[in-house]
Every structure is written in C-alpha cells, then in structure tokens.
MARTIVO-419251 format. One line per field, with one value per residue: x, y, z of N, C-alpha, C in turn. Coordinates in steps of 0.1 Angstrom, whole numbers, m for minus. Atoms other than C-alpha are relative to their C-alpha. Example, Ala and Ser with C-alpha at 12.3 -4.5 7.8 and 13.67 -1.06 7.14 Angstrom:
// MARTIVO-419251
nc1 <- 9 m9
nc2 <- m12 m11
nc3 <- 0 0
cac1 <- 123 137
cac2 <- m45 m11
cac3 <- 78 71
cc1 <- 9 m8
cc2 <- 12 11
cc3 <- 0 8
END
This chain:
// MARTIVO-419251
nc1 <- 8 m8 8 m7 6 m8 m5 10 9 m7 0 14 1 m9 4 12 m3 m6 10 10 m7 m4 10 13 m1 0 13 11 8 7 10 10 7 8 8 m3 m4 m15 m2 m14 m6 5 m7 m13 1 2 m13 m8 6 6 15 5 m12 1 5 m11 m5 6 12 m4 m4 m14 m3 m6 7 8 m8 m5 11 3 m11 2 12 m5 m9 8 9 m8 m1 13 10 8 m7 m1 13 2 m7 5 13 m1 m7 6 15 4 m7 m1 12 0 m10 4 12 4 m5 m12 4 1 m13 m7 7 m1 m12 m11 2 1 m13 m10 3 5 14 3 12 6 7 13 7 8 12 5 6 m8 m14 m6 8 m1 8 13 0 13 m2 4 m3 9 m4 11 m4 m14 m7 2 6 m4 7 m4 m9 m11 m4 m13 m8 m13 m6 11 3 m12 m1 m7 7 5 11 3 6 11 8 14 9 4 11 4 m11 m11 m8 m10 m8 1 m9 7 m9 4 6 11 13 7 m9 m3 m10 2 m11 m9 6 m8 m4 m9 m13 m2 6 m5 5 13 10 12 12 3 14 3 14 1 m13 m1 m14 0 0 m13 m6 1 m14 0 13 11 3 m12 m4 m2 m13 m10 m4 m6 m14 m6 m1 m11 m13 0 m3 m15 m4 4 m9 m13 2 0 m14 m7 4 m5 m14 m1 4 m11 m12 2 0 m14 m7 5 m4 m14 m2 8 m6 8 m7 m15 m6 9 10 m4 m7 10 4 14 0 m8 8 10 m7 m4 12 4 m9 3 13 m2 m7 9 9 m7 m2 13 3 m9 4 12 m5 m8 9 6 m9 m3 11 8 11 m6 11 m2 m11 3 9 m8 m8 8 6 m10 m7 9 1 m13 m3 8 m7 m13 2 5 m11 m9 6 m1 m14 m1 7 9 m4 5 14 0 m2 m13 m8 4 7 15 6 0 11 13 0 m1 12 6 m7 7 13 0 m4 6 m3 m6 10 1 m12 1 9 m7 m10 7 5 m11 m3 11 10 12 m1 9 8 10 m5 m5 m15 m4 m10 m8 6 m5 m8 7
nc2 <- m12 m12 m12 m11 m5 1 m13 m8 m4 m10 m12 m6 m5 m11 m11 m6 m7 m13 m9 m4 m9 m12 m7 0 m4 m15 m6 8 m7 m10 6 4 m12 m6 10 m2 12 m2 3 0 12 12 m1 5 14 7 0 10 13 5 0 13 8 14 1 4 m11 m1 m8 m13 1 2 14 4 10 m5 m4 m13 m9 m1 m8 m13 m5 m2 m12 m12 m2 m4 m15 m6 10 m5 4 15 6 m4 10 14 2 m1 12 12 0 m6 4 14 7 1 9 14 5 m6 7 m7 m13 m8 m2 m9 m13 m6 2 m9 m13 1 5 m10 m11 m11 m2 8 8 3 12 m3 12 m3 m7 m4 12 12 m2 14 9 m6 7 m6 m12 m3 m6 10 m2 8 0 m4 m3 0 m9 2 m12 1 m9 3 m9 5 m9 1 5 m7 m3 m1 m13 m9 m5 10 13 4 9 8 13 2 12 m3 11 1 10 5 7 m1 m13 m1 m13 m8 m12 m13 m11 m13 m8 7 m5 8 3 m12 2 m10 m8 8 3 m5 12 m2 0 2 m12 m3 9 m3 9 m5 7 1 4 4 m1 4 m2 10 4 10 13 4 m4 10 5 14 6 m4 8 3 m11 3 7 m9 m10 7 2 m13 m4 8 m7 m13 2 m1 m14 m8 5 m7 m14 0 2 m12 m10 4 m3 m14 m4 4 m8 m13 1 2 m13 m9 5 m3 m14 m6 2 m2 5 m2 9 4 10 13 7 5 13 1 m4 10 12 m3 0 14 7 m6 6 14 2 m4 10 11 m4 m1 13 5 m6 5 13 0 m5 11 11 m4 0 14 5 8 m7 m8 m7 1 m8 m14 m4 0 m11 m12 m1 m2 m12 m11 m1 m4 m14 m7 0 m7 m14 m5 0 m10 m13 m1 m4 m15 m8 m10 m4 9 m4 m12 3 m3 12 10 11 m3 4 15 5 m1 8 14 8 6 13 11 0 2 14 10 m3 10 11 7 8 12 9 6 9 11 7 8 11 10 m2 m6 m14 m6 m11 6 3 m12 m1 m13 m7 m13 m11 m14 m6 1
nc3 <- 0 2 m3 6 12 12 3 6 m10 m8 8 m1 m14 m2 9 m5 m13 3 5 m10 m10 6 8 m7 m14 m1 3 m5 m9 8 8 m10 m5 11 6 14 6 3 15 3 m6 8 13 m3 m3 13 7 m7 3 m12 0 5 m3 3 13 10 8 13 m1 m5 m15 m3 m1 m13 m8 m10 m12 3 m1 m15 m5 4 m7 m13 0 2 m11 m11 0 2 4 11 12 1 4 14 8 m3 5 15 5 m4 2 13 12 1 5 15 4 m4 5 12 13 6 5 m12 m5 8 m1 m13 m8 2 m7 m14 m6 1 m9 7 m5 m12 0 m13 m1 m7 m6 m11 1 m13 m7 3 m4 m3 8 13 9 0 8 6 14 11 14 8 14 9 14 2 m10 m14 m6 m14 m9 m13 m7 m7 m10 m6 12 1 13 11 5 3 14 8 m1 13 m1 m12 3 m9 m1 2 2 14 1 m13 m6 8 m1 10 m1 12 0 2 2 m6 10 6 m4 m10 m11 m8 m11 m11 m4 m9 m13 m11 m8 m12 4 14 5 14 10 6 m4 5 2 14 3 14 4 14 6 11 4 10 m5 m2 m13 m10 m4 m2 3 m7 m11 m7 m8 m14 m1 4 m10 m11 4 m1 m14 m6 4 m7 m14 m2 1 m12 m11 1 m4 m15 m4 3 m9 m13 0 m1 m14 m9 2 m6 m15 m4 1 m10 m13 m2 m1 m11 m13 m12 m12 2 10 11 m4 6 m10 m10 4 5 14 7 2 10 13 3 4 13 10 1 8 14 6 2 11 12 5 5 13 10 3 9 14 6 4 12 11 4 7 m9 m7 m11 m7 m15 m4 1 m10 m13 0 m1 m13 m10 2 m3 m15 m4 3 m10 m13 1 1 m13 m9 4 m4 m14 m3 3 m9 5 13 10 3 8 14 5 m1 10 m6 0 13 1 m9 7 12 m3 m3 12 3 m6 6 14 5 m10 m13 m8 m2 13 2 m8 7 11 m5 m5 11 5 m10 1 m11 6 0 m10 6 8 13 7 m1 m4 9 m2 m7 2 11 13
cac1 <- 0 15 2 26 11 23 45 15 m7 19 21 m17 m16 13 0 m35 m21 1 m28 m52 m26 m15 m47 m77 m66 m60 m96 m116 m128 m138 m157 m175 m184 m197 m214 m196 m192 m154 m155 m118 m108 m130 m113 m79 m89 m100 m66 m51 m73 m92 m128 m130 m103 m115 m130 m109 m87 m105 m135 m115 m107 m75 m79 m69 m79 m104 m77 m61 m95 m101 m66 m75 m109 m92 m66 m92 m115 m86 m86 m122 m153 m172 m145 m142 m180 m181 m156 m170 m206 m197 m174 m191 m228 m230 m204 m199 m235 m231 m199 m213 m247 m248 m246 m217 m236 m243 m208 m194 m219 m214 m182 m156 m171 m178 m146 m125 m142 m154 m190 m205 m232 m256 m275 m312 m323 m336 m371 m390 m408 m381 m348 m335 m364 m353 m373 m404 m397 m428 m412 m427 m416 m442 m433 m455 m449 m412 m405 m402 m425 m412 m432 m420 m394 m360 m343 m308 m291 m254 m240 m274 m275 m240 m232 m212 m237 m246 m271 m287 m294 m327 m346 m382 m411 m415 m442 m459 m432 m406 m378 m355 m327 m329 m304 m319 m299 m299 m321 m347 m382 m402 m371 m368 m340 m345 m323 m293 m305 m292 m272 m255 m223 m208 m215 m194 m211 m242 m273 m307 m343 m354 m389 m402 m434 m442 m405 m401 m369 m359 m365 m328 m321 m330 m298 m294 m323 m357 m366 m330 m329 m332 m303 m283 m286 m278 m245 m239 m244 m220 m192 m203 m200 m162 m159 m179 m159 m127 m141 m147 m111 m99 m120 m110 m73 m78 m95 m68 m40 m56 m61 m25 m11 m33 m24 13 8 m18 m4 m24 m11 24 28 14 m18 m2 18 m13 m21 m58 m51 m24 m47 m74 m50 m38 m74 m80 m49 m58 m94 m83 m58 m84 m109 m83 m75 m112 m116 m85 m96 m130 m113 m89 m116 m135 m104 m100 m134 m150 m183 m175 m209 m202 m168 m181 m209 m185 m161 m188 m204 m172 m155 m186 m191 m153 m152 m180 m160 m127 m141 m159 m128 m107 m131 m130 m92 m96 m119 m138 m117 m130 m165 m154 m157 m123 m109 m110 m122 m156 m161 m150 m174 m203 m192 m190 m225 m237 m211 m233 m264 m255 m250 m271 m274 m256 m288 m290 m254 m261 m291 m269 m242 m268 m282 m247 m244 m275 m297 m323 m331 m359 m377 m403 m382 m374 m338 m323 m303 m295 m303 m283 m259 m283
cac2 <- 0 33 65 87 110 106 134 146 147 166 191 196 201 225 245 250 258 285 299 299 316 342 350 340 347 385 390 363 385 413 389 375 410 422 390 392 363 358 360 369 340 315 327 321 287 278 288 264 236 232 236 202 183 147 153 136 159 151 170 200 187 179 141 140 113 118 120 149 166 160 175 206 211 206 233 258 253 257 294 300 279 301 296 259 252 272 247 216 222 231 200 173 183 204 190 153 143 152 133 102 101 123 110 120 149 163 158 176 205 211 197 218 250 236 216 245 268 291 286 272 245 238 208 213 185 200 214 233 200 176 178 146 128 140 112 132 158 175 192 176 173 163 153 172 173 166 189 185 210 216 230 232 248 241 257 262 257 267 284 287 325 338 358 328 300 281 255 236 199 192 162 160 135 124 98 79 67 79 105 117 144 172 199 234 261 295 319 293 309 299 294 320 325 343 370 356 339 354 327 323 315 309 346 348 318 319 303 306 295 283 282 266 276 258 258 240 220 200 163 158 175 144 132 95 70 81 70 67 100 86 62 89 115 89 82 119 125 96 114 148 135 131 167 180 157 172 206 197 185 217 240 221 225 262 266 246 266 298 286 273 306 326 304 310 347 354 359 355 351 361 335 323 304 276 267 259 222 227 245 220 191 208 215 179 166 189 176 140 143 161 134 107 125 131 94 86 111 100 64 71 90 61 35 55 58 20 17 0 8 36 47 35 50 83 84 75 101 127 119 118 148 170 163 166 200 212 202 216 250 254 245 269 298 290 293 328 338 370 379 349 364 394 394 409 375 348 322 339 333 297 292 304 285 252 242 236 208 187 194 196 164 146 155 137 117 108 96 73 59 54 37 15 5 m6 m26 m45 m29 m13 24 29 51 27 20 56 63 93 119 156 189 218 222 210
cac3 <- 0 m12 4 m17 m43 m79 m93 m113 m83 m63 m91 m91 m53 m53 m83 m68 m34 m48 m68 m39 m16 m41 m61 m39 m4 m10 m22 m4 24 m1 m23 8 21 m13 m22 m55 m79 m87 m126 m128 m106 m126 m158 m142 m129 m164 m178 m152 m165 m133 m145 m163 m146 m151 m185 m213 m233 m265 m251 m238 m202 m185 m183 m146 m121 m93 m66 m84 m86 m48 m41 m61 m44 m10 m17 m30 0 25 14 2 m1 m25 m52 m44 m47 m80 m94 m77 m87 m123 m127 m107 m111 m143 m166 m158 m163 m200 m202 m184 m200 m231 m267 m289 m304 m269 m258 m288 m284 m247 m233 m250 m236 m202 m196 m207 m183 m210 m197 m165 m160 m132 m119 m110 m87 m55 m53 m26 m17 m28 m9 7 m11 m45 m61 m52 m78 m91 m122 m153 m189 m214 m249 m274 m311 m309 m279 m242 m224 m189 m160 m124 m101 m86 m56 m41 m76 m77 m108 m126 m130 m137 m168 m181 m173 m204 m192 m163 m163 m146 m133 m144 m144 m180 m173 m146 m122 m146 m141 m168 m171 m196 m207 m205 m222 m204 m223 m233 m233 m203 m181 m154 m129 m96 m82 m62 m30 3 23 56 39 5 m2 m34 m50 m72 m58 m75 m77 m111 m126 m158 m174 m206 m213 m247 m254 m284 m280 m284 m251 m233 m214 m218 m221 m211 m176 m164 m146 m111 m115 m132 m105 m78 m97 m100 m63 m54 m73 m59 m24 m29 m39 m9 14 0 6 43 46 30 52 83 73 68 102 119 104 114 150 152 140 163 193 187 186 212 247 279 314 302 275 241 245 224 255 275 275 270 237 227 232 211 183 185 182 152 134 141 128 97 89 94 71 45 42 39 10 m8 m5 m20 m49 m54 m54 m80 m101 m101 m117 m87 m70 m46 m33 3 5 m8 17 46 36 32 65 86 70 72 109 114 98 121 152 139 128 161 181 159 165 202 202 187 215 210 180 162 163 144 106 102 112 85 109 110 73 75 104 83 52 71 79 44 41 63 42 5 m15 11 47 75 81 44 44 73 53 23 43 61 27 15 47 37 64 40 38 64 39 25 m5 m14 m22 m4 m22 m19 m3 m18 m46 m73
cc1 <- 9 m8 6 m8 9 6 m11 m10 6 0 m13 m1 7 m5 m13 2 6 m10 m10 7 3 m11 m13 0 m1 m14 m12 m9 m9 m12 m12 m9 m9 m9 2 6 14 3 15 7 m4 8 15 1 m2 13 9 m5 m8 m15 m6 11 0 m6 11 4 m7 m13 3 4 14 3 6 m9 m8 8 6 m11 m3 11 m3 m11 4 8 m8 m8 8 1 m14 m10 m8 7 0 m14 m3 6 m6 m14 0 5 m9 m15 m4 6 0 m12 m1 10 m4 m12 m4 5 11 m3 0 13 8 m5 4 13 11 m1 0 13 11 m2 m5 m14 m2 m13 m5 m8 m13 m7 m10 m12 m5 m6 7 15 7 m8 m1 m9 m15 m2 m14 1 m3 6 m8 4 m12 6 15 7 m4 m5 1 m8 4 10 11 5 14 10 12 4 m11 m1 11 m1 6 m7 m6 m13 m2 m6 m10 m6 m14 m7 m4 m11 m3 11 13 7 11 8 m1 10 m8 9 m5 m5 m12 m13 m7 9 4 9 m2 12 9 m7 10 3 8 14 1 m4 4 m4 m14 m10 m14 m12 m4 m15 m2 m15 m2 13 2 15 m1 0 14 7 m2 14 m1 m14 m11 m3 11 5 3 13 12 4 5 15 7 3 11 13 1 4 15 4 m4 8 14 m1 0 14 7 m4 5 15 2 m3 11 12 m2 1 15 8 m4 5 15 3 m7 6 m11 8 15 6 m10 m9 3 8 m8 m4 m14 0 8 m8 m11 6 4 m12 m4 9 m3 m13 2 8 m9 m10 7 2 m13 m3 9 m3 m12 4 7 m9 m8 9 3 m12 m9 m12 6 m11 2 11 m2 m9 7 9 m7 m5 11 7 m9 m2 14 2 m8 8 13 m2 m5 11 10 m5 2 14 2 m7 m9 4 m6 m14 m1 3 13 10 m5 m8 m15 m6 0 m10 m13 m1 m1 m13 m6 7 m6 m15 0 6 m5 4 7 m9 m1 13 0 m10 7 10 m7 m5 12 4 m11 m11 m13 1 m9 m8 m11 4 5 15 4 10 5 m8 5 5 m8 m14
cc2 <- 12 12 13 5 m2 14 10 5 10 13 7 7 13 12 7 7 13 10 5 10 14 8 0 6 16 6 m8 7 11 m6 m5 12 6 m10 0 m13 2 m3 m1 m13 m13 0 m5 m15 m8 m1 m11 m14 m7 m1 m13 m10 m15 m3 m3 12 2 9 14 0 m3 m15 m5 m11 7 5 14 11 3 9 15 7 3 13 13 3 4 16 6 m10 4 m3 m15 m6 4 m11 m13 m2 0 m14 m12 m1 5 m6 m16 m8 m1 m9 m15 m5 5 m8 8 14 10 3 10 15 7 m1 9 13 m2 m5 10 11 13 4 m9 m8 m2 m13 3 m12 4 9 5 m11 m13 2 m13 m10 6 m8 5 12 1 7 m10 5 m9 1 3 4 2 9 m4 13 m1 10 m4 10 m8 11 m4 m5 9 2 3 14 9 5 m10 m14 m3 m9 m5 m13 m2 m14 3 m14 0 m11 m5 m9 1 14 m1 13 7 11 12 11 13 8 m6 7 m9 m4 13 m3 12 9 m9 m2 5 m13 4 0 m1 13 3 m11 3 m10 6 m9 0 m3 m3 1 m2 3 m11 m3 m10 m14 m6 5 m9 m6 m14 m6 6 m9 m4 11 m2 m7 9 10 m7 m2 14 4 m8 7 14 0 0 14 8 m5 6 14 1 m2 13 11 m3 4 15 5 m4 8 14 0 m2 13 10 m4 3 15 6 m3 3 m5 0 m10 m3 m10 m14 m8 m5 m14 m1 4 m10 m12 2 0 m14 m8 5 m7 m15 m3 4 m11 m12 2 0 m14 m6 6 m5 m15 m1 4 m11 m11 4 0 m14 m6 m9 8 7 8 0 8 15 5 0 12 13 2 4 14 12 2 5 15 9 1 9 15 6 1 12 14 2 4 15 8 10 5 m9 3 12 m4 3 m12 m11 m11 2 m4 m15 m6 0 m9 m15 m8 m7 m13 m12 m1 m3 m14 m11 4 m11 m12 m8 m9 m12 m10 m7 m11 m13 m9 m9 m11 m11 2 7 15 6 11 m6 m2 12 1 14 6 13 10 14 3 m2 m5
cc3 <- 0 2 m7 m12 m12 m2 m6 10 9 m7 0 14 2 m9 5 13 m2 m6 10 10 m7 m7 8 14 1 m2 6 9 m7 m8 9 4 m10 m7 m15 m6 m6 m15 m4 4 m8 m13 2 3 m13 m8 6 m3 11 m1 m6 2 m5 m13 m10 m8 m13 1 7 15 2 1 13 7 11 12 m3 1 15 6 m3 8 15 2 m2 13 13 1 m1 m6 m12 m14 m2 m5 m14 m9 2 m6 m15 m5 3 m4 m14 m12 m2 m4 m16 m5 3 m9 m14 m12 m6 m5 12 6 m8 1 13 7 m3 7 15 6 m1 10 m7 5 12 m3 14 0 8 5 11 m3 13 8 m2 3 1 m8 m14 m10 0 m8 m7 m14 m10 m13 m9 m15 m9 m13 m2 10 14 6 15 8 15 6 6 10 5 m11 m2 m15 m11 m6 m2 m14 m10 0 m14 1 14 m4 11 0 m2 m2 m15 m3 14 6 m7 1 m10 2 m14 1 m4 m2 7 m12 m7 5 10 12 6 11 9 2 9 14 11 9 12 m3 m15 m8 m14 m10 m5 3 m4 2 m14 m2 m15 m2 m15 m8 m10 m4 m11 6 2 12 11 3 3 m3 9 12 9 9 15 2 m4 11 13 m3 1 14 7 m3 7 14 3 0 13 12 m1 4 16 5 m2 10 14 1 2 14 10 m1 6 16 5 0 11 14 3 3 12 14 11 12 m2 m10 m11 4 m5 10 11 m5 m6 m15 m8 m3 m11 m14 m5 m5 m14 m11 m2 m8 m14 m8 m3 m11 m13 m6 m5 m14 m11 m4 m9 m14 m7 m5 m13 m12 m5 m7 8 5 12 8 16 4 m1 11 14 1 1 14 11 m2 2 15 6 m2 9 13 m1 m2 13 10 m4 3 15 4 m2 11 m6 m14 m11 m4 m9 m15 m6 1 m9 5 0 m13 m1 9 m7 m12 3 m1 m12 m4 6 m5 m15 m4 9 14 8 2 m13 m2 9 m6 m11 5 5 m12 m6 10 0 10 m5 2 11 m6 m9 m14 m7 1 3 m9 6 8 m4 m14 m13 3
END
C-alpha cells in the first residue's frame, strides 16, 4: 500500500495551493463581504485547466484522475469555499452528467465550452418540496410534437444564474413513475432565474431558484435514455460527495492553520496560549481528525479511479469529513476567543461556510441511510432512495 502522491498529483496540489494563496486569499474577504461572484478567478482557474479536470482531453478537459481533482478542491477550500464550490458544482454536477450520459452529439456540443471553463453549467435537482427525497420531484416534462414542455421549479441551484452560465441539467417526471434528465440552455423561453439567494455562507457563490413555465426544449435535449434520470442522479451524487468531502477537509485545514497561527501569537497570562495544555490538546485533536478524514476522502477517490463501486466509500467520507469540519471550525473559532467572532478575522467566514457541508450532496442523516443500505440494512424510507439537499 503506497500513500505517496504521484508526481502529477503533487504538481496539481502545489499549483492549486500557490494559486489559492497568491490569487484567492487576498480577495476572499472582499468577495464575501460584497457577495460578488469571482468572474476573474474563474477565468484564471479555467486557464489552469481546473474547470473540467476529469473530462478527457478530447472534449477539452484535463484528463486528470479523481484524486487529483479532490486535491484541487481541498486546496481551494482551504482558502475560500465560494470559489471551491463554484468549481466543484460546475465540474461534478453540471459537466460530468453530460460526459457520463450524453450522446456523442451532446458531448461535442457542450463539453468543449464547459470543460475548458469558457462557460458554466448547473444541476437542478432540489425542489421546494423535494430535498432529501429527491425522487419526489414535481417538475414535469411532457413530450409534445417533438418537444419536451417543462413545468415546475428548482431551488438552491449553484451556478445557474451567472453571466457565463450556459445551461442547467434538470430532473423531471417524463411519465408515470418515470424520471429523466434534460439539458436546458440558459435563455430558453419559459425558463426564469431568480435573483441571487441570500445565504448564511458561500456569499461569493451563485445560488438561484429556477422556474419553468411551458419551457419547450428539443427532443434531443434528453440526457441518456428516457426514464433513467433517477439512477443517473444517484450516480452523479456519489461522485459529488467526494468533492464535498474534499471541501470539508480543506475547510478544516484552513481553520486549523488559522487557529495554530493565532495560538502561537496570542499571549495571555504572560505566554502564548499555544503553550497551555488545553489549547495544545485541542489542536492535536484537530490535526488527528483532519488526517483521518483526508484518508477517507483519498480512498474514496482512489476506489472511483479504479473503476470499482464507490458509493459506500463516498458516503462514509462525506459523513465523517462533514461532521469533522463542524468540530474543527468550532474549536478553531474558540481558540480565537472574541476575535473569532469578528468578521475581520477569516475564521468567522470559515465558520459560516462550514454548515452547508453537512447538508449539500445529502445531509448527514442521508449519508447514514446510504451507508446502512450498503451494509444491507435497508433504507428505512419505505423504498425511497435518499439523495440531496443543496448544490443541485
């Protein structure tokens, strides 16, 4: 068993780390404060080949493995979650479904723009009445005279409303007991996008509510076979959980590093607080939990790269890392004391950005249901298959 990264993976990690520290860190607080989408940074990330990392080069991607992608997401989130989720939602939820399930014509039409980062894509799964129970979607798509006519709504959709968004992939009922996925180009008549939603965290990311009123799409915009949408989005979510788990590790690392630096500088009772055993033990616990979560995330990515079923590993990594990041960011803020409650300190932003990592891509409770199902214990939901709650 070899835990060493390959030279290519080390290069990805080091390149993204340097970019995050030199380009994102100086503006992260400003973007958060102004709730401003980072168009310039997205363009630079595209130039680095990070917007379509695991898409093959023939379609405009970088052809990287999942572990390299997880490393990149971790390094971005260590500095800023809004930038990281913009990349992760675009890649895992918006672009990969077309690569996985699209026909050759769809791949040639969409992937070069999306994988290169020239344009963004979103994934519309969650609805006001269908979050964890995403199979309860009420959005409908009726085939009429060679067109899909879509009616319904989606909520909490990342990347749907930016100036460079090209499309959203939505789940819809296309028949009795039948769910399919459809590609909806931005600007299609009948497709309306709300103003940006106000959120507790992720202030610089784009989150919208979508509505469809007799929105007509070409029949060829069906993604994959009709009626396979449910299985498709479960597969999409399995992969997305690796990216959110990597985000949790990255955010926890960022919080831990802030706490460690502060503890070395802050003096009370005549010495740095890092010299008090209570603080030392807390920092030791943080480092231990981060390392454990990182190994779970890297294993899930590795299993996926081997072409093996990885749903259980992804859910375990997502569950543990999400809850771990909650503990670590809370402890890190506590180390900062009153200063940690002030927005001028970065730990305040990380604290606000953390909670969604236990909700999106399936809540902690849903992850436990998924893990239990993989253990042969059933779902406990009368046969319904649990899924998501946020990014799409």
